[in-house]
C-alpha positions in Angstrom: -6.4 5.7 14.1 -8.3 2.3 14.3 -9.3 2.2 10.6 -7.0 0.0 8.5 -7.9 1.1 4.9 -5.5 0.2 2.1 -3.5 2.9 0.3 -5.2 4.0 -2.8 -3.9 5.2 -6.2 -4.1 8.8 -5.0 -2.2 8.0 -1.8 0.6 6.3 -3.7 0.8 9.1 -6.2 1.1 11.6 -3.4 3.8 9.5 -1.8 5.7 9.4 -5.1 5.3 13.1 -5.6 6.4 13.8 -2.0 9.5 11.6 -2.3 10.4 13.2 -5.6 10.0 16.6 -4.0 12.3 15.7 -1.2 9.7 15.8 1.6 10.2 13.8 4.8 8.1 10.7 5.3 6.4 12.4 8.3 5.4 15.4 6.1 4.1 13.1 3.4 2.1 11.1 6.0 0.6 14.3 7.4 -0.4 15.5 3.9 -2.2 12.3 3.0 -3.7 11.7 6.5 -1.8 8.5 7.3 0.6 7.3 10.0 4.3 7.9 9.3 4.9 4.2 9.8 2.5 3.4 6.9 4.4 5.8 4.6 7.7 4.4 5.8 6.7 0.8 5.1 5.2 1.7 1.7 8.4 3.4 0.6 10.6 0.6 2.0 8.6 -2.1 0.2 8.4 -0.5 -3.2 11.7 1.3 -3.7 13.7 -0.1 -6.5 17.4 -0.9 -6.7 17.9 2.6 -8.0 16.4 4.1 -4.9 13.3 5.4 -6.6 9.8 4.7 -5.2 7.5 3.1 -7.8 3.8 3.8 -7.2 2.7 1.8 -10.2 4.4 -1.4 -9.1 3.1 -0.8 -5.6 -0.4 -0.7 -6.9 0.0 -3.8 -8.9 1.4 -5.7 -5.9 -1.5 -4.5 -3.7 -4.1 -5.6 -6.3 -2.4 -9.0 -6.6 -2.3 -9.5 -2.8 -5.9 -8.5 -2.5 -7.0 -11.0 -5.2 -5.0 -13.8 -3.5 -6.7 -13.0 -0.2 -10.1 -13.0 -1.8 -9.4 -16.3 -3.5 -8.2 -17.9 -0.2 -11.3 -16.6 1.7 -13.5 -18.0 -1.0 -11.9 -21.4 -0.7 -12.3 -21.4 3.1 -15.9 -20.3 2.9 -16.7 -23.0 0.3 -15.1 -25.7 2.5 -17.3 -24.6 5.4 -20.4 -24.6 3.3 -19.7 -28.2 2.1 -19.2 -29.5 5.7 
């Protein structure tokens, strides 16, 4: 399992389809080749108040987090270069 790749658009769409079809989180994880804990956390983080998983909002949140991380890394690298 050692590889920590982010969930992609296809993964999130498959999770949403699996949840809508009533599949278990373990079954969804097996179908997309991920750990059940990854699927469980993804569903828990991006399920709305109505109990529905939102793949689109999950993707937006992931892109925003990635951009913030890149920005923070750029600032740190710039401060090391200036020293």
